[in-house]
Jmol script that loads the backbone (N, CA, C; Angstrom):
load data "model"
ATOM      1  N   MET A   1     -45.535 -26.685  12.280  1.00  0.00           N
ATOM      2  CA  MET A   1     -45.033 -27.336  11.084  1.00  0.00           C
ATOM      3  C   MET A   1     -45.394 -26.532   9.831  1.00  0.00           C
ATOM      4  N   ARG A   2     -46.656 -26.078   9.767  1.00  0.00           N
ATOM      5  CA  ARG A   2     -47.093 -25.303   8.588  1.00  0.00           C
ATOM      6  C   ARG A   2     -46.323 -23.992   8.465  1.00  0.00           C
ATOM      7  N   ALA A   3     -46.048 -23.340   9.601  1.00  0.00           N
ATOM      8  CA  ALA A   3     -45.289 -22.086   9.574  1.00  0.00           C
ATOM      9  C   ALA A   3     -43.897 -22.322   9.025  1.00  0.00           C
ATOM     10  N   ARG A   4     -43.305 -23.452   9.335  1.00  0.00           N
ATOM     11  CA  ARG A   4     -41.972 -23.772   8.829  1.00  0.00           C
ATOM     12  C   ARG A   4     -41.991 -23.982   7.317  1.00  0.00           C
ATOM     13  N   LEU A   5     -43.030 -24.624   6.808  1.00  0.00           N
ATOM     14  CA  LEU A   5     -43.155 -24.815   5.365  1.00  0.00           C
ATOM     15  C   LEU A   5     -43.317 -23.482   4.645  1.00  0.00           C
ATOM     16  N   ASP A   6     -44.136 -22.597   5.197  1.00  0.00           N
ATOM     17  CA  ASP A   6     -44.324 -21.273   4.591  1.00  0.00           C
ATOM     18  C   ASP A   6     -43.020 -20.493   4.600  1.00  0.00           C
ATOM     19  N   GLU A   7     -42.252 -20.607   5.670  1.00  0.00           N
ATOM     20  CA  GLU A   7     -40.974 -19.905   5.764  1.00  0.00           C
ATOM     21  C   GLU A   7     -39.989 -20.438   4.718  1.00  0.00           C
ATOM     22  N   ASN A   8     -39.941 -21.756   4.541  1.00  0.00           N
ATOM     23  CA  ASN A   8     -39.057 -22.345   3.532  1.00  0.00           C
ATOM     24  C   ASN A   8     -39.460 -21.910   2.128  1.00  0.00           C
ATOM     25  N   ARG A   9     -40.752 -21.871   1.858  1.00  0.00           N
ATOM     26  CA  ARG A   9     -41.244 -21.444   0.540  1.00  0.00           C
ATOM     27  C   ARG A   9     -40.871 -19.989   0.281  1.00  0.00           C
ATOM     28  N   ALA A  10     -41.002 -19.154   1.287  1.00  0.00           N
ATOM     29  CA  ALA A  10     -40.660 -17.738   1.149  1.00  0.00           C
ATOM     30  C   ALA A  10     -39.170 -17.575   0.886  1.00  0.00           C
ATOM     31  N   MET A  11     -38.334 -18.343   1.557  1.00  0.00           N
ATOM     32  CA  MET A  11     -36.891 -18.240   1.365  1.00  0.00           C
ATOM     33  C   MET A  11     -36.470 -18.711  -0.022  1.00  0.00           C
ATOM     34  N   ARG A  12     -37.151 -19.710  -0.559  1.00  0.00           N
ATOM     35  CA  ARG A  12     -36.830 -20.192  -1.906  1.00  0.00           C
ATOM     36  C   ARG A  12     -37.237 -19.194  -2.972  1.00  0.00           C
ATOM     37  N   SER A  13     -38.272 -18.417  -2.732  1.00  0.00           N
ATOM     38  CA  SER A  13     -38.727 -17.454  -3.732  1.00  0.00           C
ATOM     39  C   SER A  13     -37.990 -16.114  -3.632  1.00  0.00           C
ATOM     40  N   LEU A  14     -37.197 -15.909  -2.595  1.00  0.00           N
ATOM     41  CA  LEU A  14     -36.473 -14.651  -2.423  1.00  0.00           C
ATOM     42  C   LEU A  14     -35.515 -14.354  -3.575  1.00  0.00           C
ATOM     43  N   PRO A  15     -34.689 -15.313  -4.040  1.00  0.00           N
ATOM     44  CA  PRO A  15     -33.811 -15.005  -5.184  1.00  0.00           C
ATOM     45  C   PRO A  15     -34.579 -14.580  -6.432  1.00  0.00           C
ATOM     46  N   LEU A  16     -35.713 -15.218  -6.677  1.00  0.00           N
ATOM     47  CA  LEU A  16     -36.530 -14.842  -7.830  1.00  0.00           C
ATOM     48  C   LEU A  16     -37.071 -13.428  -7.674  1.00  0.00           C
ATOM     49  N   LEU A  17     -37.513 -13.106  -6.485  1.00  0.00           N
ATOM     50  CA  LEU A  17     -38.013 -11.765  -6.214  1.00  0.00           C
ATOM     51  C   LEU A  17     -36.923 -10.715  -6.436  1.00  0.00           C
ATOM     52  N   ILE A  18     -35.735 -11.008  -5.977  1.00  0.00           N
ATOM     53  CA  ILE A  18     -34.613 -10.080  -6.168  1.00  0.00           C
ATOM     54  C   ILE A  18     -34.269  -9.961  -7.647  1.00  0.00           C
ATOM     55  N   LEU A  19     -34.218 -11.095  -8.328  1.00  0.00           N
ATOM     56  CA  LEU A  19     -33.872 -11.103  -9.753  1.00  0.00           C
ATOM     57  C   LEU A  19     -34.860 -10.294 -10.589  1.00  0.00           C
ATOM     58  N   VAL A  20     -36.135 -10.390 -10.283  1.00  0.00           N
ATOM     59  CA  VAL A  20     -37.168  -9.678 -11.040  1.00  0.00           C
ATOM     60  C   VAL A  20     -37.366  -8.262 -10.510  1.00  0.00           C
ATOM     61  N   GLY A  21     -37.382  -8.103  -9.205  1.00  0.00           N
ATOM     62  CA  GLY A  21     -37.710  -6.811  -8.612  1.00  0.00           C
ATOM     63  C   GLY A  21     -36.624  -5.764  -8.724  1.00  0.00           C
ATOM     64  N   LEU A  22     -35.367  -6.157  -8.579  1.00  0.00           N
ATOM     65  CA  LEU A  22     -34.285  -5.185  -8.602  1.00  0.00           C
ATOM     66  C   LEU A  22     -34.194  -4.410  -9.916  1.00  0.00           C
ATOM     67  N   PRO A  23     -34.248  -5.074 -11.079  1.00  0.00           N
ATOM     68  CA  PRO A  23     -34.234  -4.292 -12.319  1.00  0.00           C
ATOM     69  C   PRO A  23     -35.418  -3.343 -12.451  1.00  0.00           C
ATOM     70  N   LEU A  24     -36.580  -3.747 -11.940  1.00  0.00           N
ATOM     71  CA  LEU A  24     -37.745  -2.862 -12.016  1.00  0.00           C
ATOM     72  C   LEU A  24     -37.540  -1.616 -11.168  1.00  0.00           C
ATOM     73  N   VAL A  25     -36.971  -1.775 -10.001  1.00  0.00           N
ATOM     74  CA  VAL A  25     -36.699  -0.629  -9.127  1.00  0.00           C
ATOM     75  C   VAL A  25     -35.625   0.245  -9.742  1.00  0.00           C
ATOM     76  N   ALA A  26     -34.601  -0.359 -10.323  1.00  0.00           N
ATOM     77  CA  ALA A  26     -33.484   0.397 -10.891  1.00  0.00           C
ATOM     78  C   ALA A  26     -33.902   1.222 -12.097  1.00  0.00           C
ATOM     79  N   THR A  27     -34.976   0.854 -12.756  1.00  0.00           N
ATOM     80  CA  THR A  27     -35.419   1.584 -13.941  1.00  0.00           C
ATOM     81  C   THR A  27     -36.552   2.545 -13.630  1.00  0.00           C
ATOM     82  N   GLY A  28     -36.640   3.019 -12.422  1.00  0.00           N
ATOM     83  CA  GLY A  28     -37.710   3.924 -12.023  1.00  0.00           C
ATOM     84  C   GLY A  28     -37.797   5.172 -12.870  1.00  0.00           C
ATOM     85  N   CYS A  29     -36.671   5.704 -13.300  1.00  0.00           N
ATOM     86  CA  CYS A  29     -36.651   6.897 -14.149  1.00  0.00           C
ATOM     87  C   CYS A  29     -36.200   6.537 -15.548  1.00  0.00           C
ATOM     88  N   ALA A  30     -36.490   5.350 -15.968  1.00  0.00           N
ATOM     89  CA  ALA A  30     -36.021   4.874 -17.263  1.00  0.00           C
ATOM     90  C   ALA A  30     -36.784   5.523 -18.402  1.00  0.00           C
ATOM     91  N   VAL A  31     -36.206   5.387 -19.562  1.00  0.00           N
ATOM     92  CA  VAL A  31     -36.828   5.853 -20.784  1.00  0.00           C
ATOM     93  C   VAL A  31     -37.120   4.629 -21.630  1.00  0.00           C
ATOM     94  N   LEU A  32     -38.315   4.524 -22.124  1.00  0.00           N
ATOM     95  CA  LEU A  32     -38.672   3.441 -23.004  1.00  0.00           C
ATOM     96  C   LEU A  32     -38.490   3.902 -24.440  1.00  0.00           C
ATOM     97  N   SER A  33     -37.792   3.115 -25.206  1.00  0.00           N
ATOM     98  CA  SER A  33     -37.519   3.479 -26.584  1.00  0.00           C
ATOM     99  C   SER A  33     -37.654   2.226 -27.439  1.00  0.00           C
ATOM    100  N   ASP A  34     -38.222   2.407 -28.645  1.00  0.00           N
ATOM    101  CA  ASP A  34     -38.454   1.246 -29.477  1.00  0.00           C
ATOM    102  C   ASP A  34     -38.591   1.668 -30.930  1.00  0.00           C
ATOM    103  N   VAL A  35     -38.346   0.723 -31.838  1.00  0.00           N
ATOM    104  CA  VAL A  35     -38.536   0.938 -33.270  1.00  0.00           C
ATOM    105  C   VAL A  35     -39.511  -0.128 -33.758  1.00  0.00           C
ATOM    106  N   ALA A  36     -40.509   0.300 -34.532  1.00  0.00           N
ATOM    107  CA  ALA A  36     -41.509  -0.635 -35.052  1.00  0.00           C
ATOM    108  C   ALA A  36     -41.824  -0.286 -36.500  1.00  0.00           C
ATOM    109  N   PRO A  37     -42.138  -1.292 -37.332  1.00  0.00           N
ATOM    110  CA  PRO A  37     -42.550  -1.007 -38.714  1.00  0.00           C
ATOM    111  C   PRO A  37     -43.936  -0.365 -38.731  1.00  0.00           C
ATOM    112  N   VAL A  38     -44.125   0.602 -39.633  1.00  0.00           N
ATOM    113  CA  VAL A  38     -45.430   1.264 -39.771  1.00  0.00           C
ATOM    114  C   VAL A  38     -45.946   1.236 -41.206  1.00  0.00           C
ATOM    115  N   GLY A  39     -45.214   0.603 -42.095  1.00  0.00           N
ATOM    116  CA  GLY A  39     -45.619   0.521 -43.483  1.00  0.00           C
ATOM    117  C   GLY A  39     -44.499  -0.085 -44.292  1.00  0.00           C
ATOM    118  N   PRO A  40     -44.687  -0.153 -45.610  1.00  0.00           N
ATOM    119  CA  PRO A  40     -43.627  -0.709 -46.448  1.00  0.00           C
ATOM    120  C   PRO A  40     -42.383   0.189 -46.376  1.00  0.00           C
ATOM    121  N   ASP A  41     -41.304  -0.361 -45.884  1.00  0.00           N
ATOM    122  CA  ASP A  41     -40.023   0.354 -45.759  1.00  0.00           C
ATOM    123  C   ASP A  41     -40.114   1.598 -44.883  1.00  0.00           C
ATOM    124  N   ALA A  42     -41.082   1.683 -44.005  1.00  0.00           N
ATOM    125  CA  ALA A  42     -41.211   2.823 -43.087  1.00  0.00           C
ATOM    126  C   ALA A  42     -41.256   2.300 -41.655  1.00  0.00           C
ATOM    127  N   PHE A  43     -40.656   3.079 -40.752  1.00  0.00           N
ATOM    128  CA  PHE A  43     -40.538   2.671 -39.362  1.00  0.00           C
ATOM    129  C   PHE A  43     -40.859   3.844 -38.446  1.00  0.00           C
ATOM    130  N   MET A  44     -41.141   3.532 -37.194  1.00  0.00           N
ATOM    131  CA  MET A  44     -41.401   4.563 -36.208  1.00  0.00           C
ATOM    132  C   MET A  44     -40.550   4.265 -34.980  1.00  0.00           C
ATOM    133  N   ALA A  45     -39.807   5.275 -34.527  1.00  0.00           N
ATOM    134  CA  ALA A  45     -39.054   5.179 -33.282  1.00  0.00           C
ATOM    135  C   ALA A  45     -39.768   6.057 -32.260  1.00  0.00           C
ATOM    136  N   THR A  46     -39.944   5.531 -31.062  1.00  0.00           N
ATOM    137  CA  THR A  46     -40.592   6.300 -30.007  1.00  0.00           C
ATOM    138  C   THR A  46     -39.738   6.280 -28.755  1.00  0.00           C
ATOM    139  N   SER A  47     -39.861   7.336 -27.982  1.00  0.00           N
ATOM    140  CA  SER A  47     -39.179   7.423 -26.697  1.00  0.00           C
ATOM    141  C   SER A  47     -40.115   8.121 -25.723  1.00  0.00           C
ATOM    142  N   HIS A  48     -40.329   7.481 -24.583  1.00  0.00           N
ATOM    143  CA  HIS A  48     -41.216   8.021 -23.549  1.00  0.00           C
ATOM    144  C   HIS A  48     -40.458   8.028 -22.234  1.00  0.00           C
ATOM    145  N   SER A  49     -40.304   9.182 -21.644  1.00  0.00           N
ATOM    146  CA  SER A  49     -39.637   9.272 -20.350  1.00  0.00           C
ATOM    147  C   SER A  49     -40.645   9.061 -19.233  1.00  0.00           C
ATOM    148  N   ASN A  50     -40.163   8.574 -18.115  1.00  0.00           N
ATOM    149  CA  ASN A  50     -40.997   8.470 -16.918  1.00  0.00           C
ATOM    150  C   ASN A  50     -40.752   9.643 -15.984  1.00  0.00           C
ATOM    151  N   ASP A  51     -39.805  10.486 -16.330  1.00  0.00           N
ATOM    152  CA  ASP A  51     -39.380  11.607 -15.487  1.00  0.00           C
ATOM    153  C   ASP A  51     -40.023  12.899 -15.977  1.00  0.00           C
ATOM    154  N   VAL A  52     -40.874  13.517 -15.159  1.00  0.00           N
ATOM    155  CA  VAL A  52     -41.539  14.758 -15.563  1.00  0.00           C
ATOM    156  C   VAL A  52     -40.550  15.910 -15.715  1.00  0.00           C
ATOM    157  N   ASN A  53     -39.331  15.757 -15.179  1.00  0.00           N
ATOM    158  CA  ASN A  53     -38.314  16.802 -15.298  1.00  0.00           C
ATOM    159  C   ASN A  53     -37.403  16.604 -16.498  1.00  0.00           C
ATOM    160  N   ALA A  54     -37.600  15.532 -17.253  1.00  0.00           N
ATOM    161  CA  ALA A  54     -36.793  15.287 -18.446  1.00  0.00           C
ATOM    162  C   ALA A  54     -37.130  16.329 -19.507  1.00  0.00           C
ATOM    163  N   ARG A  55     -36.211  16.514 -20.447  1.00  0.00           N
ATOM    164  CA  ARG A  55     -36.402  17.524 -21.496  1.00  0.00           C
ATOM    165  C   ARG A  55     -36.838  16.874 -22.806  1.00  0.00           C
ATOM    166  N   VAL A  56     -37.635  17.591 -23.557  1.00  0.00           N
ATOM    167  CA  VAL A  56     -38.131  17.103 -24.838  1.00  0.00           C
ATOM    168  C   VAL A  56     -36.976  16.862 -25.805  1.00  0.00           C
ATOM    169  N   ASP A  57     -35.979  17.753 -25.808  1.00  0.00           N
ATOM    170  CA  ASP A  57     -34.866  17.574 -26.744  1.00  0.00           C
ATOM    171  C   ASP A  57     -34.071  16.310 -26.448  1.00  0.00           C
ATOM    172  N   GLU A  58     -34.065  15.846 -25.196  1.00  0.00           N
ATOM    173  CA  GLU A  58     -33.413  14.572 -24.873  1.00  0.00           C
ATOM    174  C   GLU A  58     -34.171  13.410 -25.526  1.00  0.00           C
ATOM    175  N   GLN A  59     -35.498  13.472 -25.492  1.00  0.00           N
ATOM    176  CA  GLN A  59     -36.301  12.423 -26.112  1.00  0.00           C
ATOM    177  C   GLN A  59     -36.135  12.449 -27.632  1.00  0.00           C
ATOM    178  N   GLN A  60     -36.054  13.649 -28.188  1.00  0.00           N
ATOM    179  CA  GLN A  60     -35.832  13.786 -29.626  1.00  0.00           C
ATOM    180  C   GLN A  60     -34.488  13.185 -30.012  1.00  0.00           C
ATOM    181  N   ALA A  61     -33.460  13.449 -29.224  1.00  0.00           N
ATOM    182  CA  ALA A  61     -32.138  12.885 -29.500  1.00  0.00           C
ATOM    183  C   ALA A  61     -32.165  11.361 -29.409  1.00  0.00           C
ATOM    184  N   LYS A  62     -32.929  10.830 -28.463  1.00  0.00           N
ATOM    185  CA  LYS A  62     -33.004   9.376 -28.299  1.00  0.00           C
ATOM    186  C   LYS A  62     -33.675   8.698 -29.486  1.00  0.00           C
ATOM    187  N   VAL A  63     -34.774   9.272 -29.992  1.00  0.00           N
ATOM    188  CA  VAL A  63     -35.426   8.641 -31.150  1.00  0.00           C
ATOM    189  C   VAL A  63     -34.560   8.782 -32.394  1.00  0.00           C
ATOM    190  N   THR A  64     -33.867   9.899 -32.512  1.00  0.00           N
ATOM    191  CA  THR A  64     -32.973  10.094 -33.656  1.00  0.00           C
ATOM    192  C   THR A  64     -31.847   9.077 -33.618  1.00  0.00           C
ATOM    193  N   GLN A  65     -31.274   8.850 -32.429  1.00  0.00           N
ATOM    194  CA  GLN A  65     -30.191   7.871 -32.286  1.00  0.00           C
ATOM    195  C   GLN A  65     -30.705   6.452 -32.500  1.00  0.00           C
ATOM    196  N   SER A  66     -31.895   6.148 -32.003  1.00  0.00           N
ATOM    197  CA  SER A  66     -32.478   4.817 -32.218  1.00  0.00           C
ATOM    198  C   SER A  66     -32.667   4.542 -33.700  1.00  0.00           C
ATOM    199  N   ALA A  67     -33.170   5.529 -34.420  1.00  0.00           N
ATOM    200  CA  ALA A  67     -33.374   5.382 -35.865  1.00  0.00           C
ATOM    201  C   ALA A  67     -32.041   5.230 -36.584  1.00  0.00           C
ATOM    202  N   ALA A  68     -31.055   6.029 -36.208  1.00  0.00           N
ATOM    203  CA  ALA A  68     -29.729   5.946 -36.833  1.00  0.00           C
ATOM    204  C   ALA A  68     -29.102   4.573 -36.596  1.00  0.00           C
ATOM    205  N   ASP A  69     -29.194   4.070 -35.374  1.00  0.00           N
ATOM    206  CA  ASP A  69     -28.652   2.745 -35.060  1.00  0.00           C
ATOM    207  C   ASP A  69     -29.385   1.654 -35.836  1.00  0.00           C
ATOM    208  N   PHE A  70     -30.705   1.788 -35.909  1.00  0.00           N
ATOM    209  CA  PHE A  70     -31.539   0.820 -36.625  1.00  0.00           C
ATOM    210  C   PHE A  70     -31.133   0.756 -38.097  1.00  0.00           C
ATOM    211  N   CYS A  71     -30.991   1.917 -38.731  1.00  0.00           N
ATOM    212  CA  CYS A  71     -30.623   1.962 -40.148  1.00  0.00           C
ATOM    213  C   CYS A  71     -29.167   1.536 -40.364  1.00  0.00           C
ATOM    214  N   ALA A  72     -28.276   1.931 -39.476  1.00  0.00           N
ATOM    215  CA  ALA A  72     -26.870   1.553 -39.609  1.00  0.00           C
ATOM    216  C   ALA A  72     -26.731   0.032 -39.543  1.00  0.00           C
ATOM    217  N   HIS A  73     -27.514  -0.601 -38.713  1.00  0.00           N
ATOM    218  CA  HIS A  73     -27.491  -2.060 -38.600  1.00  0.00           C
ATOM    219  C   HIS A  73     -27.895  -2.710 -39.923  1.00  0.00           C
ATOM    220  N   ARG A  74     -28.679  -1.995 -40.707  1.00  0.00           N
ATOM    221  CA  ARG A  74     -29.116  -2.488 -42.018  1.00  0.00           C
ATOM    222  C   ARG A  74     -28.285  -1.915 -43.163  1.00  0.00           C
ATOM    223  N   GLY A  75     -27.196  -1.218 -42.832  1.00  0.00           N
ATOM    224  CA  GLY A  75     -26.297  -0.674 -43.849  1.00  0.00           C
ATOM    225  C   GLY A  75     -26.815   0.569 -44.536  1.00  0.00           C
ATOM    226  N   GLY A  76     -27.658   1.336 -43.858  1.00  0.00           N
ATOM    227  CA  GLY A  76     -28.220   2.531 -44.475  1.00  0.00           C
ATOM    228  C   GLY A  76     -28.159   3.740 -43.562  1.00  0.00           C
ATOM    229  N   ARG A  77     -28.867   4.780 -43.982  1.00  0.00           N
ATOM    230  CA  ARG A  77     -28.946   6.012 -43.198  1.00  0.00           C
ATOM    231  C   ARG A  77     -30.412   6.422 -43.083  1.00  0.00           C
ATOM    232  N   VAL A  78     -30.693   7.310 -42.137  1.00  0.00           N
ATOM    233  CA  VAL A  78     -32.065   7.719 -41.839  1.00  0.00           C
ATOM    234  C   VAL A  78     -32.553   8.778 -42.823  1.00  0.00           C
ATOM    235  N   GLU A  79     -33.774   8.592 -43.295  1.00  0.00           N
ATOM    236  CA  GLU A  79     -34.502   9.638 -44.026  1.00  0.00           C
ATOM    237  C   GLU A  79     -35.745   9.927 -43.188  1.00  0.00           C
ATOM    238  N   VAL A  80     -35.817  11.127 -42.635  1.00  0.00           N
ATOM    239  CA  VAL A  80     -36.921  11.491 -41.743  1.00  0.00           C
ATOM    240  C   VAL A  80     -38.189  11.743 -42.558  1.00  0.00           C
ATOM    241  N   ILE A  81     -39.268  11.121 -42.135  1.00  0.00           N
ATOM    242  CA  ILE A  81     -40.592  11.367 -42.712  1.00  0.00           C
ATOM    243  C   ILE A  81     -41.317  12.400 -41.853  1.00  0.00           C
ATOM    244  N   ARG A  82     -41.312  12.168 -40.526  1.00  0.00           N
ATOM    245  CA  ARG A  82     -41.996  13.078 -39.612  1.00  0.00           C
ATOM    246  C   ARG A  82     -41.395  12.937 -38.226  1.00  0.00           C
ATOM    247  N   LEU A  83     -41.196  14.066 -37.562  1.00  0.00           N
ATOM    248  CA  LEU A  83     -40.723  14.075 -36.184  1.00  0.00           C
ATOM    249  C   LEU A  83     -41.707  14.859 -35.344  1.00  0.00           C
ATOM    250  N   GLN A  84     -42.184  14.238 -34.257  1.00  0.00           N
ATOM    251  CA  GLN A  84     -43.082  14.931 -33.340  1.00  0.00           C
ATOM    252  C   GLN A  84     -42.484  14.831 -31.940  1.00  0.00           C
ATOM    253  N   ALA A  85     -42.158  15.994 -31.386  1.00  0.00           N
ATOM    254  CA  ALA A  85     -41.593  16.060 -30.031  1.00  0.00           C
ATOM    255  C   ALA A  85     -42.051  17.368 -29.406  1.00  0.00           C
ATOM    256  N   ASP A  86     -43.317  17.433 -29.073  1.00  0.00           N
ATOM    257  CA  ASP A  86     -43.898  18.651 -28.509  1.00  0.00           C
ATOM    258  C   ASP A  86     -43.691  18.691 -27.000  1.00  0.00           C
ATOM    259  N   ALA A  87     -43.622  19.888 -26.458  1.00  0.00           N
ATOM    260  CA  ALA A  87     -43.521  20.048 -25.008  1.00  0.00           C
ATOM    261  C   ALA A  87     -44.809  19.548 -24.367  1.00  0.00           C
ATOM    262  N   PRO A  88     -44.698  18.694 -23.351  1.00  0.00           N
ATOM    263  CA  PRO A  88     -45.908  18.175 -22.698  1.00  0.00           C
ATOM    264  C   PRO A  88     -46.511  19.199 -21.748  1.00  0.00           C
ATOM    265  N   PRO A  89     -47.747  18.996 -21.349  1.00  0.00           N
ATOM    266  CA  PRO A  89     -48.346  19.878 -20.348  1.00  0.00           C
ATOM    267  C   PRO A  89     -47.591  19.725 -19.016  1.00  0.00           C
ATOM    268  N   PRO A  90     -47.656  20.716 -18.159  1.00  0.00           N
ATOM    269  CA  PRO A  90     -46.973  20.626 -16.861  1.00  0.00           C
ATOM    270  C   PRO A  90     -47.373  19.360 -16.099  1.00  0.00           C
ATOM    271  N   GLY A  91     -46.381  18.712 -15.506  1.00  0.00           N
ATOM    272  CA  GLY A  91     -46.621  17.503 -14.740  1.00  0.00           C
ATOM    273  C   GLY A  91     -46.634  16.223 -15.550  1.00  0.00           C
ATOM    274  N   ARG A  92     -46.461  16.323 -16.850  1.00  0.00           N
ATOM    275  CA  ARG A  92     -46.438  15.159 -17.738  1.00  0.00           C
ATOM    276  C   ARG A  92     -45.024  14.942 -18.260  1.00  0.00           C
ATOM    277  N   PRO A  93     -44.559  13.691 -18.387  1.00  0.00           N
ATOM    278  CA  PRO A  93     -43.228  13.441 -18.933  1.00  0.00           C
ATOM    279  C   PRO A  93     -43.201  13.639 -20.450  1.00  0.00           C
ATOM    280  N   PRO A  94     -42.055  14.033 -20.983  1.00  0.00           N
ATOM    281  CA  PRO A  94     -41.956  14.258 -22.426  1.00  0.00           C
ATOM    282  C   PRO A  94     -41.831  12.944 -23.204  1.00  0.00           C
ATOM    283  N   SER A  95     -42.150  13.032 -24.482  1.00  0.00           N
ATOM    284  CA  SER A  95     -41.988  11.896 -25.381  1.00  0.00           C
ATOM    285  C   SER A  95     -41.678  12.432 -26.771  1.00  0.00           C
ATOM    286  N   ALA A  96     -41.219  11.534 -27.619  1.00  0.00           N
ATOM    287  CA  ALA A  96     -40.928  11.908 -28.998  1.00  0.00           C
ATOM    288  C   ALA A  96     -41.243  10.720 -29.898  1.00  0.00           C
ATOM    289  N   GLU A  97     -41.590  11.036 -31.138  1.00  0.00           N
ATOM    290  CA  GLU A  97     -41.922  10.016 -32.125  1.00  0.00           C
ATOM    291  C   GLU A  97     -41.297  10.420 -33.453  1.00  0.00           C
ATOM    292  N   LEU A  98     -40.612   9.487 -34.096  1.00  0.00           N
ATOM    293  CA  LEU A  98     -39.945   9.753 -35.360  1.00  0.00           C
ATOM    294  C   LEU A  98     -40.358   8.685 -36.362  1.00  0.00           C
ATOM    295  N   ASP A  99     -40.960   9.111 -37.461  1.00  0.00           N
ATOM    296  CA  ASP A  99     -41.258   8.214 -38.578  1.00  0.00           C
ATOM    297  C   ASP A  99     -40.130   8.382 -39.578  1.00  0.00           C
ATOM    298  N   PHE A 100     -39.598   7.249 -40.073  1.00  0.00           N
ATOM    299  CA  PHE A 100     -38.426   7.341 -40.943  1.00  0.00           C
ATOM    300  C   PHE A 100     -38.340   6.155 -41.887  1.00  0.00           C
ATOM    301  N   ARG A 101     -37.461   6.294 -42.871  1.00  0.00           N
ATOM    302  CA  ARG A 101     -37.084   5.221 -43.787  1.00  0.00           C
ATOM    303  C   ARG A 101     -35.579   5.041 -43.691  1.00  0.00           C
ATOM    304  N   CYS A 102     -35.123   3.866 -44.033  1.00  0.00           N
ATOM    305  CA  CYS A 102     -33.685   3.617 -44.131  1.00  0.00           C
ATOM    306  C   CYS A 102     -33.310   3.647 -45.607  1.00  0.00           C
ATOM    307  N   LYS A 103     -32.428   4.568 -45.956  1.00  0.00           N
ATOM    308  CA  LYS A 103     -31.965   4.696 -47.331  1.00  0.00           C
ATOM    309  C   LYS A 103     -30.576   4.095 -47.445  1.00  0.00           C
ATOM    310  N   ALA A 104     -30.287   3.529 -48.596  1.00  0.00           N
ATOM    311  CA  ALA A 104     -28.966   2.911 -48.817  1.00  0.00           C
ATOM    312  C   ALA A 104     -27.880   3.960 -48.695  1.00  0.00           C
ATOM    313  N   GLY A 105     -26.823   3.540 -48.078  1.00  0.00           N
ATOM    314  CA  GLY A 105     -25.740   4.291 -48.005  1.00  0.00           C
ATOM    315  C   GLY A 105     -24.944   5.219 -47.518  1.00  0.00           C
TER     316      GLY A 105
END
end "model"
wireframe off; spacefill off
backbone 0.3
color backbone group
């Protein structure tokens, strides 16, 4: 009887496992990108790859596009404060960081 209850519980949790687990597996080589405020009218966009074979210029393009989209949504354009996208040591995935402001227009 107890084995049957455990089996029923496992079958009920299977859809939840698929719903949560499948996106995690599908993003194995995903890039994390985000924009956050870092001061008055200043923001930082970051991009971190999980793929050690990814290129630094791809990460730089991603933070630049994230910043452009962020500012366009606010009706402005990007003014770069600082861009850091150095080549990582061997075996490490690349990343990029862009500090920026949104200027009118």
